[in-house]
C-alpha positions as CSV (number, residue, x, y, z in Angstrom):
1,X,0.2,0.2,-0.4
2,X,1.6,3.8,-1.1
3,X,2.2,5.9,1.6
4,X,0.0,8.8,2.3
5,X,2.5,11.9,2.3
6,X,2.3,14.1,5.1
7,X,3.0,17.3,4.2
8,X,1.4,19.4,1.4
9,X,5.1,19.4,0.1
10,X,5.6,16.1,-0.1
11,X,2.4,15.6,-2.2
12,X,3.5,18.1,-4.5
13,X,6.6,16.6,-5.3
14,X,4.6,13.3,-5.8
15,X,2.5,15.1,-8.1
16,X,5.8,16.9,-10.3
17,X,6.8,13.3,-10.2
18,X,3.7,12.3,-11.8
19,X,3.6,15.1,-14.5
20,X,7.5,14.8,-15.3
21,X,6.7,11.5,-16.1
22,X,3.7,12.7,-18.3
23,X,5.8,15.7,-19.7
24,X,8.6,13.6,-21.6
25,X,6.3,12.0,-23.6
26,X,4.5,15.8,-24.7
27,X,5.7,18.0,-27.4
28,X,8.1,20.4,-27.2
29,X,5.3,23.4,-27.9
30,X,3.1,21.9,-25.2
31,X,5.3,21.6,-22.8
32,X,6.1,25.8,-23.5
33,X,2.6,26.1,-22.9
34,X,2.0,24.0,-20.2
35,X,5.3,25.4,-18.3
36,X,3.7,28.9,-19.0
37,X,0.3,27.5,-17.7
38,X,2.4,26.5,-14.6
39,X,4.2,29.7,-14.0
40,X,1.0,31.9,-14.3
41,X,-0.9,29.5,-12.3
42,X,2.3,29.7,-9.7
43,X,1.8,33.3,-9.6
44,X,-1.8,33.1,-8.9
45,X,-1.1,30.6,-6.2
46,X,1.2,33.0,-4.5
47,X,-1.4,35.8,-4.9
48,X,-4.1,33.7,-3.2
49,X,-1.1,32.4,-0.8
50,X,-0.8,36.4,0.2
51,X,-4.7,36.8,0.4
52,X,-4.9,34.1,2.3
53,X,-2.6,35.1,4.7
54,X,-4.3,39.0,5.0
55,X,-7.4,37.1,5.4
56,X,-5.7,34.6,8.3
57,X,-4.9,37.8,9.9
58,X,-8.1,39.6,9.5
59,X,-9.8,36.7,10.5
60,X,-7.5,36.3,13.8
61,X,-8.1,40.3,14.6
62,X,-11.7,39.5,13.9
63,X,-11.6,36.7,16.2
64,X,-10.0,38.7,19.3
65,X,-12.1,41.4,18.5
66,X,-15.4,38.9,18.7
67,X,-13.6,37.7,22.1
68,X,-13.4,41.4,23.5
69,X,-16.7,41.9,22.8
70,X,-18.2,38.4,23.9
71,X,-16.0,38.7,27.1
72,X,-16.7,42.3,27.8
73,X,-20.0,43.0,26.9
74,X,-21.9,45.1,29.2
75,X,-25.0,41.6,28.7
76,X,-23.6,38.7,30.3
77,X,-23.8,35.7,28.1
78,X,-24.0,32.2,28.5
79,X,-24.1,28.9,26.7
80,X,-26.8,26.2,28.5
81,X,-27.5,22.8,27.7
82,X,-30.8,20.8,27.7
83,X,-31.1,20.9,31.4
84,X,-29.6,23.8,32.0
85,X,-26.1,23.4,32.5
86,X,-23.8,26.7,32.1
87,X,-21.2,25.2,29.3
88,X,-20.1,28.6,28.1
89,X,-19.5,32.1,29.6
90,X,-18.5,35.6,29.2
91,X,-16.8,37.5,31.7
92,X,-19.6,39.7,32.6
93,X,-22.1,37.0,33.1
94,X,-19.3,35.7,35.7
95,X,-19.1,38.7,37.1
96,X,-22.9,39.1,37.3
97,X,-23.1,35.6,39.0
98,X,-20.2,36.0,41.4
99,X,-18.7,32.9,40.4
100,X,-14.9,33.2,38.1
101,X,-14.9,31.9,34.6
102,X,-13.2,28.9,35.2
103,X,-15.4,27.9,37.8
104,X,-19.1,28.6,36.2
105,X,-18.7,26.1,33.4
106,X,-20.7,22.5,34.5
107,X,-22.6,24.3,37.0
108,X,-26.2,24.5,36.6
109,X,-27.7,28.1,36.2
110,X,-30.4,27.2,38.8
111,X,-27.5,27.2,41.6
112,X,-28.0,30.8,41.1
113,X,-31.9,31.5,41.0
114,X,-33.5,32.3,44.3
115,X,-36.4,30.0,46.0
116,X,-39.5,32.1,44.8
117,X,-38.2,32.1,41.2
118,X,-37.1,28.3,40.2
119,X,-40.8,27.8,39.0
120,X,-40.1,30.9,36.3
121,X,-36.8,29.1,35.4
122,X,-38.3,26.0,35.0
123,X,-40.7,27.1,32.6
124,X,-38.2,29.3,30.7
125,X,-36.5,26.3,29.5
126,X,-39.5,24.3,28.4
127,X,-40.6,27.9,26.3
128,X,-37.1,28.1,24.9
129,X,-37.4,24.4,23.6
130,X,-40.9,25.1,22.8
131,X,-40.7,27.8,20.7
132,X,-38.5,29.4,17.9
133,X,-38.4,32.7,18.8
134,X,-37.0,34.2,21.5
135,X,-37.8,34.0,25.4
136,X,-38.0,35.7,28.0
137,X,-38.5,36.4,31.8
138,X,-37.4,38.3,34.6
139,X,-36.0,36.0,37.7
140,X,-35.1,37.0,41.8
141,X,-31.6,35.3,42.0
142,X,-30.0,34.4,45.2
143,X,-26.5,35.8,44.7
144,X,-24.2,35.8,48.0
145,X,-26.2,37.8,50.2
146,X,-28.1,40.0,46.9
147,X,-31.3,39.3,45.4
148,X,-30.6,41.2,42.0
149,X,-33.3,40.8,39.2
150,X,-32.5,39.4,35.9
151,X,-33.6,39.6,32.7
152,X,-33.0,36.2,30.3
153,X,-33.8,36.7,26.7
154,X,-32.5,33.0,25.7
155,X,-33.1,31.1,22.2
156,X,-32.3,27.5,21.2
157,X,-29.3,26.6,18.8
158,X,-29.2,23.9,16.8
159,X,-26.0,21.4,16.6
160,X,-24.6,20.4,12.7
161,X,-26.9,17.9,12.5
162,X,-30.0,20.2,13.4
163,X,-30.9,18.7,16.7
164,X,-31.4,21.3,19.7
165,X,-29.2,20.6,22.3
166,X,-28.4,23.7,24.0
167,X,-29.6,27.2,23.9
168,X,-27.9,30.7,24.6
169,X,-28.9,33.5,27.3
170,X,-28.5,37.1,27.2
171,X,-28.7,38.2,31.2
172,X,-29.4,41.6,31.8
173,X,-29.5,43.2,35.7
174,X,-32.8,44.8,36.1
175,X,-32.8,45.2,39.4
176,X,-33.3,49.1,39.2
177,X,-36.0,48.6,36.9
178,X,-37.6,46.2,39.0
179,X,-37.1,48.6,42.1
180,X,-38.2,51.5,39.9
181,X,-41.2,49.5,38.2
182,X,-42.0,48.2,42.1
183,X,-42.0,51.6,43.2
184,X,-44.2,53.4,40.5
185,X,-46.7,50.4,41.1
186,X,-46.6,51.5,44.5
187,X,-47.0,54.9,43.3
188,X,-49.7,54.1,40.9
189,X,-51.5,52.0,43.8
190,X,-51.2,55.1,46.3
191,X,-52.0,57.7,43.5
192,X,-55.3,55.0,42.8
193,X,-56.1,55.3,46.8
194,X,-55.4,58.8,47.1
195,X,-57.6,59.5,43.7
196,X,-59.9,57.4,45.7
197,X,-59.6,59.0,48.7
198,X,-59.8,62.4,47.1
199,X,-62.9,61.5,45.1
200,X,-64.3,60.0,48.6
201,X,-63.7,63.2,50.1
202,X,-65.0,65.3,47.3
203,X,-68.1,63.4,47.3
204,X,-68.5,64.0,51.5
205,X,-67.7,67.5,51.0
206,X,-70.5,67.8,48.6
207,X,-72.5,66.1,50.9
208,X,-71.3,68.1,53.5
209,X,-71.8,71.0,51.6
210,X,-75.6,70.2,50.8
211,X,-76.4,69.7,54.5
212,X,-74.8,73.2,55.0
213,X,-76.8,74.7,52.3
214,X,-80.0,72.8,53.9
215,X,-78.8,73.8,57.7
216,X,-78.7,77.3,56.7
217,X,-81.7,77.3,54.8
218,X,-83.5,75.8,57.6
219,X,-81.4,77.9,60.5
220,X,-83.6,79.9,63.0
221,X,-80.7,82.8,62.7
222,X,-80.8,85.0,59.7
223,X,-77.8,84.3,58.0
224,X,-76.4,87.3,55.8
225,X,-72.6,86.9,53.5
226,X,-71.6,90.2,52.3
227,X,-68.3,91.2,50.3
228,X,-65.5,93.0,52.2
229,X,-65.4,97.0,51.5
230,X,-65.9,98.6,54.6
231,X,-66.1,101.8,53.0
232,X,-68.9,103.6,52.7
233,X,-71.7,103.1,51.3
234,X,-70.3,99.5,53.0
235,X,-70.1,95.3,51.7
236,X,-72.9,94.5,49.3
237,X,-74.5,91.6,50.3
238,X,-74.4,88.9,48.2
239,X,-76.4,85.7,50.2
240,X,-79.2,86.0,52.7
241,X,-81.1,82.9,53.9
242,X,-84.6,82.6,54.5
243,X,-84.9,83.5,58.2
244,X,-83.2,86.6,57.5
245,X,-85.7,87.6,55.1
246,X,-88.5,86.8,57.5
247,X,-86.8,88.6,60.2
248,X,-86.5,91.9,58.2
249,X,-89.5,92.0,55.8
250,X,-87.5,91.8,52.7
251,X,-87.4,89.3,50.2
252,X,-83.8,87.9,49.0
253,X,-83.8,89.9,45.6
254,X,-84.6,92.7,47.4
255,X,-81.6,92.5,50.1
256,X,-78.8,91.1,47.7
257,X,-77.0,93.7,45.8
258,X,-77.4,96.3,48.6
259,X,-75.9,97.0,51.9
260,X,-76.7,95.8,55.3
261,X,-77.0,99.7,55.9
262,X,-80.0,99.9,54.8
263,X,-81.3,97.8,57.9
264,X,-80.5,100.6,59.8
265,X,-82.0,103.4,61.1
266,X,-82.5,106.5,64.2
267,X,-82.0,103.9,66.9
268,X,-79.2,102.5,65.5
269,X,-76.2,103.6,67.6
270,X,-73.2,105.0,65.5
271,X,-71.1,104.2,68.5
272,X,-71.9,100.5,68.3
273,X,-71.3,100.5,64.2
274,X,-67.8,102.2,64.7
275,X,-66.6,99.2,67.3
276,X,-68.2,96.4,64.6
277,X,-65.9,97.9,62.1
278,X,-63.0,98.4,63.9
279,X,-62.8,95.1,65.1
280,X,-63.6,93.5,61.3
281,X,-60.6,95.9,60.3
282,X,-58.6,93.9,62.8
283,X,-59.2,90.8,61.2
284,X,-60.9,89.5,63.8
285,X,-64.7,88.4,64.9
286,X,-67.3,91.1,66.6
287,X,-70.1,90.9,68.7
288,X,-72.8,93.1,69.1
289,X,-76.7,94.6,69.9
290,X,-78.4,96.7,67.5
291,X,-81.3,98.0,66.4
292,X,-82.6,97.6,63.2
293,X,-86.1,98.3,61.0
294,X,-87.9,96.3,59.1
295,X,-89.4,96.4,55.4
296,X,-92.7,98.0,57.4
297,X,-90.4,100.1,59.4
298,X,-91.0,98.4,63.1
299,X,-87.7,98.7,64.9
300,X,-86.2,95.0,66.1
301,X,-83.5,93.9,68.3
302,X,-81.3,92.1,67.0
303,X,-77.9,90.3,68.2
304,X,-75.4,90.4,65.5
305,X,-72.6,88.1,64.9
306,X,-69.9,89.1,62.5
307,X,-66.7,87.2,61.1
308,X,-64.3,87.5,58.2
309,X,-63.5,84.8,55.6
310,X,-60.1,84.6,54.2
311,X,-59.3,82.3,51.2
312,X,-56.1,80.1,51.0
313,X,-53.9,83.2,50.3
314,X,-55.1,84.9,53.6
315,X,-56.6,87.6,51.8
316,X,-59.9,88.7,53.4
317,X,-62.8,88.2,51.0
318,X,-66.4,88.1,52.7
319,X,-67.9,88.8,55.4
320,X,-70.7,86.1,56.9
321,X,-73.2,87.6,60.2
322,X,-75.5,85.6,62.3
323,X,-78.3,88.0,63.2
324,X,-80.6,87.0,65.9
325,X,-83.9,88.6,67.0
326,X,-83.6,89.6,70.4
327,X,-86.6,91.5,70.8
328,X,-89.1,89.0,72.6
329,X,-86.0,88.0,74.7
330,X,-85.1,91.8,75.7
331,X,-88.7,92.1,77.0
332,X,-88.6,89.1,78.9
333,X,-85.7,89.8,80.5
334,X,-86.8,93.6,81.4
335,X,-89.9,91.6,83.3
336,X,-87.7,89.2,84.5
337,X,-85.2,92.0,85.8
338,X,-88.3,94.3,86.8
339,X,-89.5,90.8,88.8
340,X,-86.5,90.6,90.2
341,X,-85.9,93.7,91.3
342,X,-89.4,94.3,93.0
343,X,-88.6,90.4,94.1
344,X,-85.2,91.9,95.7
345,X,-87.4,95.0,97.4
346,X,-90.2,92.6,98.8
347,X,-87.2,90.6,100.4
348,X,-85.5,94.0,101.8
349,X,-88.3,95.5,103.2
350,X,-90.3,92.4,104.0
351,X,-90.6,92.2,108.2
352,X,-90.9,88.6,107.7
353,X,-87.7,86.0,108.4
354,X,-86.4,85.1,104.2
355,X,-83.3,83.0,104.2
356,X,-81.9,80.4,101.2
357,X,-80.2,77.6,101.9
358,X,-78.0,75.8,99.5
359,X,-78.9,71.3,99.7
360,X,-75.4,71.5,102.3
361,X,-77.1,74.2,104.8
362,X,-75.2,76.9,103.8
363,X,-76.4,80.5,103.8
364,X,-77.0,82.2,100.2
365,X,-79.2,84.7,100.9
366,X,-79.9,86.2,104.5
367,X,-82.3,89.0,104.3
368,X,-82.3,92.5,106.7
369,X,-85.1,91.6,108.5
370,X,-83.1,88.8,109.8
371,X,-80.0,90.7,110.3
372,X,-82.3,93.1,112.2
373,X,-83.6,89.9,114.7
374,X,-80.2,87.8,114.9
375,X,-77.3,91.0,114.8
376,X,-75.4,89.6,112.2
377,X,-74.6,91.0,108.6
378,X,-75.6,89.2,105.9
379,X,-71.8,89.4,104.9
380,X,-70.9,88.1,108.2
381,X,-72.9,84.7,107.8
382,X,-72.5,84.3,103.9
383,X,-71.5,80.7,102.9
384,X,-71.8,78.9,106.6
385,X,-73.3,76.3,107.8
386,X,-76.9,77.8,109.0
387,X,-77.2,75.2,111.8
388,X,-73.8,75.4,113.5
389,X,-74.2,78.9,113.7
390,X,-77.5,80.5,114.4
391,X,-78.9,77.3,116.5
392,X,-78.1,75.7,120.0
393,X,-76.9,72.8,120.6
394,X,-80.0,71.2,121.7
395,X,-82.1,72.7,118.5
396,X,-78.9,71.4,115.8
397,X,-80.1,67.6,115.5
398,X,-83.8,68.1,115.0
399,X,-83.8,71.4,112.8
400,X,-81.3,69.3,110.5
401,X,-83.8,66.4,110.6
402,X,-86.3,68.9,109.2
403,X,-84.1,70.2,106.7
404,X,-83.2,67.0,105.3
405,X,-86.5,66.3,105.1
406,X,-87.6,69.2,103.8
407,X,-84.5,68.9,100.6
408,X,-86.6,65.6,100.1
409,X,-89.7,67.4,99.0
410,X,-91.7,66.9,102.8
411,X,-92.1,70.8,103.2
412,X,-92.1,72.7,106.3
413,X,-95.8,74.4,107.5
414,X,-95.9,76.3,110.4
415,X,-93.2,74.4,112.6
416,X,-91.6,76.6,115.7
417,X,-88.1,76.3,116.3
418,X,-85.8,78.6,118.2
419,X,-83.3,80.1,116.6
420,X,-79.7,82.0,118.8
421,X,-78.9,85.5,118.3
422,X,-75.6,87.2,117.9
423,X,-75.7,87.9,121.8
424,X,-76.8,84.7,123.4
425,X,-80.8,85.6,122.9
426,X,-83.2,82.8,121.8
427,X,-85.9,83.8,119.0
428,X,-88.3,81.7,118.0
429,X,-89.4,81.5,114.3
430,X,-92.6,80.1,112.6
431,X,-91.1,78.1,109.8
432,X,-92.6,77.5,105.7
433,X,-90.2,76.4,103.3
434,X,-90.3,75.5,99.7
435,X,-87.4,74.1,97.2
436,X,-85.7,75.7,94.7
437,X,-85.2,74.1,91.6
438,X,-83.1,75.2,88.5
439,X,-84.2,74.2,84.9
440,X,-83.2,70.7,84.3
441,X,-85.5,70.2,87.8
442,X,-82.5,69.6,89.5
443,X,-82.6,71.1,93.5
444,X,-80.2,73.8,94.0
445,X,-81.5,75.3,97.4
446,X,-84.3,76.1,100.0
447,X,-86.3,79.1,100.2
448,X,-87.2,79.1,104.3
449,X,-89.8,82.2,105.2
450,X,-91.1,82.7,108.5
451,X,-92.1,84.6,111.6
452,X,-90.9,85.6,114.4
453,X,-93.3,84.5,116.8
454,X,-90.9,85.1,119.7
455,X,-93.3,87.9,121.4
456,X,-96.0,86.0,120.5
457,X,-95.5,83.1,122.2
458,X,-94.7,84.7,125.1
459,X,-98.2,85.9,125.5
460,X,-99.8,83.0,124.8
461,X,-97.6,81.7,127.0
462,X,-98.7,84.4,129.7
463,X,-102.4,83.9,129.1
464,X,-101.8,80.1,129.4
465,X,-100.3,80.7,132.8
466,X,-103.2,83.1,133.6
467,X,-105.8,80.8,132.2
468,X,-103.5,78.0,134.3
469,X,-103.8,79.9,137.3
470,X,-107.4,80.9,136.6
471,X,-107.7,77.0,136.1
472,X,-106.4,76.4,139.8
473,X,-108.1,79.1,141.6
474,X,-111.7,78.0,139.6
475,X,-110.7,74.2,140.8
476,X,-109.7,75.5,144.6
477,X,-112.3,77.8,144.8
478,X,-114.9,74.6,143.7
479,X,-113.2,72.5,146.4
480,X,-113.1,74.6,148.9
481,X,-116.1,76.4,148.8
482,X,-119.0,75.0,146.4
483,X,-117.3,71.4,147.3
484,X,-117.4,72.6,151.2
485,X,-121.0,73.7,150.8
486,X,-122.3,70.4,149.5
487,X,-120.6,68.8,152.2
488,X,-122.2,71.0,155.1
489,X,-125.9,69.8,152.5
490,X,-124.5,66.2,152.8
491,X,-124.4,66.3,156.3
492,X,-127.8,67.9,157.3
493,X,-129.4,65.6,154.7
494,X,-127.4,62.7,156.7
495,X,-129.0,64.3,160.2
496,X,-132.9,64.8,158.2
497,X,-132.0,61.3,157.3
498,X,-131.4,59.9,160.8
499,X,-134.6,62.3,162.0
500,X,-137.0,61.3,159.6
501,X,-135.7,57.5,160.0
502,X,-136.8,57.7,163.9
503,X,-140.3,59.1,163.0
504,X,-141.1,56.6,159.9
505,X,-141.6,59.7,157.9
506,X,-142.7,58.8,154.2
507,X,-140.4,61.9,153.4
508,X,-137.4,59.5,154.4
509,X,-137.0,58.3,150.6
510,X,-136.9,62.1,149.3
511,X,-134.4,62.9,152.3
512,X,-132.1,59.8,150.8
513,X,-132.4,61.1,147.2
514,X,-131.7,64.2,148.3
515,X,-128.1,63.3,150.0
516,X,-127.3,60.6,147.0
517,X,-127.8,63.6,145.0
518,X,-125.2,66.0,146.9
519,X,-123.0,62.9,147.4
520,X,-122.9,62.9,143.2
521,X,-122.4,66.3,143.2
522,X,-119.3,66.5,145.2
523,X,-117.8,63.5,143.6
524,X,-117.9,65.5,140.2
525,X,-117.2,68.8,141.9
526,X,-113.9,66.9,143.1
527,X,-112.8,65.9,140.3
528,X,-113.9,68.4,138.2
529,X,-111.7,70.4,140.9
530,X,-109.0,67.7,140.5
531,X,-109.1,68.2,136.6
532,X,-108.6,71.6,136.7
533,X,-105.5,71.8,138.6
534,X,-104.3,68.1,138.5
535,X,-101.0,67.9,138.8
536,X,-99.3,67.9,142.5
537,X,-96.2,69.9,142.9
538,X,-94.2,66.7,143.7
539,X,-91.8,64.9,141.7
540,X,-94.0,62.4,141.4
541,X,-97.0,63.9,140.6
542,X,-97.1,63.6,136.7
543,X,-97.2,59.7,137.4
544,X,-100.0,59.8,139.8
545,X,-102.4,62.3,138.0
546,X,-102.0,60.0,134.8
547,X,-103.2,57.0,137.1
548,X,-105.8,59.1,138.3
549,X,-106.7,60.4,135.2
550,X,-107.2,56.8,133.6
551,X,-109.2,55.5,136.1
552,X,-111.2,58.5,135.9
553,X,-112.0,57.8,131.6
554,X,-112.4,54.1,132.8
555,X,-115.4,54.9,135.3
556,X,-117.0,57.8,133.5
557,X,-117.1,56.6,129.7
558,X,-116.8,52.9,130.2
559,X,-113.3,53.0,127.7
560,X,-110.5,50.3,129.3
561,X,-108.0,52.9,129.7
562,X,-104.7,51.8,131.4
563,X,-101.6,53.8,132.6
564,X,-98.4,51.8,131.7
565,X,-95.0,53.1,133.5
566,X,-92.5,50.5,134.3
567,X,-90.1,52.7,136.0
568,X,-90.2,56.0,138.3
569,X,-90.2,59.0,136.0
570,X,-89.6,62.2,138.1
571,X,-90.3,66.0,137.0
572,X,-89.3,68.2,139.3
573,X,-90.5,71.0,137.4
574,X,-94.6,71.2,137.6
575,X,-94.7,73.7,134.9
576,X,-93.8,70.8,132.5
577,X,-95.3,68.0,134.2
578,X,-98.8,70.1,133.8
579,X,-97.6,70.4,130.2
580,X,-97.9,66.7,129.7
581,X,-100.8,66.0,131.5
582,X,-102.2,68.6,129.6
583,X,-101.5,66.7,126.4
584,X,-102.3,63.2,127.3
585,X,-105.6,64.7,128.3
586,X,-106.2,66.0,124.9
587,X,-105.2,63.0,123.5
588,X,-107.4,61.2,124.9
589,X,-110.3,63.5,124.8
590,X,-109.9,63.4,121.3
591,X,-109.6,59.6,121.1
592,X,-113.2,59.7,122.8
593,X,-114.6,62.1,121.2
594,X,-114.0,61.1,117.7
595,X,-112.6,57.6,117.6
596,X,-114.8,55.6,119.2
597,X,-112.2,53.6,121.4
598,X,-112.7,50.6,123.1
599,X,-108.8,50.7,124.5
600,X,-106.7,53.0,125.5
601,X,-102.9,52.8,127.0
602,X,-100.9,55.8,128.2
603,X,-97.4,55.0,128.9
604,X,-94.1,57.1,130.3
605,X,-90.9,56.5,130.0
606,X,-87.6,58.1,131.0
607,X,-84.5,56.5,128.6
608,X,-81.2,58.5,128.3
609,X,-82.7,61.7,129.5
610,X,-85.2,61.2,126.9
611,X,-88.9,61.3,128.5
612,X,-91.7,60.0,126.4
613,X,-95.2,60.0,126.7
614,X,-97.0,57.3,124.1
615,X,-101.1,57.7,123.6
616,X,-102.4,54.8,122.1
617,X,-106.1,54.1,120.9
618,X,-107.7,51.5,118.9
619,X,-110.2,53.5,117.5
620,X,-111.2,54.5,113.8
621,X,-107.9,56.9,113.6
622,X,-107.5,60.8,112.9
623,X,-110.1,62.0,110.8
624,X,-110.5,65.0,109.2
625,X,-111.7,67.3,112.0
626,X,-108.4,66.0,113.8
627,X,-106.1,67.9,111.1
628,X,-103.5,70.3,111.7
629,X,-106.0,72.8,111.5
630,X,-108.3,70.8,114.4
631,X,-107.9,73.1,117.7
632,X,-106.9,70.2,119.5
633,X,-103.8,69.0,117.6
634,X,-102.9,72.7,117.5
635,X,-103.5,72.7,121.7
636,X,-101.1,69.9,121.7
637,X,-98.5,71.0,119.5
638,X,-98.7,74.7,121.6
639,X,-98.4,72.5,124.8
640,X,-95.1,70.9,123.2
641,X,-93.6,74.0,122.1
642,X,-93.6,75.8,125.5
643,X,-91.6,72.8,126.8
644,X,-89.6,72.4,123.6
645,X,-90.6,69.1,123.3
646,X,-90.9,66.8,120.2
647,X,-95.2,65.8,119.2
648,X,-96.0,62.9,116.0
649,X,-99.4,62.2,115.6
650,X,-99.8,59.3,113.5
651,X,-102.5,56.7,112.5
652,X,-101.8,53.1,112.9
653,X,-101.8,50.8,110.2
654,X,-104.3,48.1,112.4
655,X,-106.5,51.2,113.2
656,X,-106.1,53.8,115.7
657,X,-104.1,56.6,116.3
658,X,-100.8,57.3,118.2
659,X,-99.6,60.3,120.0
660,X,-96.0,60.2,121.0
661,X,-94.4,63.2,122.9
662,X,-90.6,63.3,123.3
663,X,-89.0,65.6,125.7
664,X,-85.2,65.5,126.4
665,X,-84.2,66.9,129.8
C-alpha cells in the first residue's frame, strides 16, 4: 500500500514526479505552453496565498475582537444545555453571577436562582425548547447576600445535525428597573388610593356642602354674607337665608346687591357700628347688639355676630353675619329684671324672715329683717353652715332632720323652732319652706320664710299661765267653796235622814235621794277640781295624775283605759309636768270624742334623759276634723313647743292613732 504524504510539499513533489513522467511524452510546444500555464498558475497561487495570509490575519483580528466583545460585553452571555448546565459564559456573566469564569462552566444555572423564582426558570427553559422565537423572563436571583433581578433573553440553537441540544441566554441586571417598577406600581396604587380618597372626600364635601346649605336654609337665625368692602356705603350683600328675609321683612332679591345699612335707622347707635367696623378691620370677629328696622319700618333688637372669611392665601374675601331677633328676649329680660327688682325690694323691706340655704345647708340669702333680729350681717354668715351658726346644740339635730325632710320634698309648714342671736338670746321662728330647682328640675337650694313669733309665744305663754292659774283658782274655789257647801248640805241631809227614820216618815226616801244627789255632785265637783288643778308639785305628781286620769276615764266613759310606767319618771318642774298631762288629756279626750275606741293605753318612759309620753288608742284613727288645723292638735303642738318637746301624731296601720311626745331633759 502506497504511503500517503504527510505534508503539502510531499504531496506536491509526488505530483511533480507524475507530471514529469507525463511531460516527457509531450511535444515541445505543448511543454512550453504547459510551462507557461504553470508559471501563471504559480503566480496566481502565490497571490491567493498572500490573500489567504491577509484573510488569516483579518480572521485572527476579528476573532480577537469577537472575543473581546463577547467577554467584555455589558450583557452577560451564557450557553446552556437542555438541563440548564452552563457550558460557556462571558466575563460579564461570571461577574453578574459572582463566580470566576473558569469555575462557572459545568454548574447549573438554577443554583443562582432564588427559591421563589425556581418555577419561573423551569417554565422559561420549557418555553425555549418549545418555541422558535426568543423567549424572555425575569427571575429573582440568590447571589451571595444579594437578591438582584435578572432579565433573561434565550434562544435555542441547533447543532450540525439540526438537533436542539443547547440554548444561548443573554443576562441583563434589571434590579434598578424592577425597583423603579415596583416603586411606580406602589406609586400607582397609592395614587389610585389617593384618587379614591380624594373622590370620597369630594363626595363627602359635596354632601357636607349640601347639608350645610340645608342647615343654613332652615336655620332659625338670619344668615347674611357680604363682600369685604367696609368703606361707605358698605359691603354688598351676596347671600341671605330665608330666616334673614323673615326677620327683616324683605325678599332675597330685595336684599342681595344692597348694603346692610339699609336695615339701620335712627335708633341704630353709630358708636356700636364703629366698634364693629374696627373689630372687622383688625381681622377679628365682632359681637354686638343693634337696633334694625324691618321693611314696614318697625324696629327690632338684633344680636349680631360677624366674622371675616379668608381664601387660601390669607386674603379677606367676605364677611358672614349671623343675626338673631332678640326683641322678645330683651322684653322678657326686662320683665324678669323688674320682677327681680320687685322681689328684691320685697325681701329687703319685708318684716318676715327670708332665708335661702344650698343643698348642704349653707347660707346663700339672709334678708335685712333676719339681720335685724339676729344681729348678724349677711356678709358675716354668707356661705356658713346655718345649723352651726344660728342654732343651739339642743336644737341642731332636730333642725337638720327637718332640713333633710324638706330637701327630700316634705315641706315644713308652721314648724316653730328657736334660733340664737349674736348676743346669745333665743328667738322663735315659725317656718315655711319650698325647694328651689334649676331649669332641669335639679334641686339647688331651699327657700325658708318665717315669722318671728317670740313675742306671740310669750304672750300665749302668759295667757296660758293666767288661764292655768285661773283654772287652779276655780278648782280651788270649787273644792274649798262649793265642795264645802255640798259637804255641809250632805251632812244636813244625813241628819235629816236620821230624824225621819226615827219617826218613820214617808219623806225619808226623798231625803235619801237628796243625800245621794249631793254626794254625786260632791264627787263631780271634786273630780272637776282635780282636773282643773291635776298635778301635784312633787316630783311624782305626773305619774299619779296620769294614773288617776285613766281610772276616771274608765269609770266615766266605760273605756278600758290603762296607764303603764315600768320605772319612775320624776319631773321636778311642775309646769313641764302640767303640759305633758294636758297633752295626754287632750289626746285621750280627742280619741273618745272622735274615734270611739274601746281601749286607750298611756305610757310614760325615760331613756337616756329623754322622757317619752305615748298615747295609743284602737279607735277609727285620725279623721278630717283632727287635721293640723284642728284645735285639739294645735293645742297639743303648742303645749309641746312651750316645753321644747317634739310631738308626732300618726295613724296606725292596724287602726287607731298614736300620739308621741318626746322631751329631752
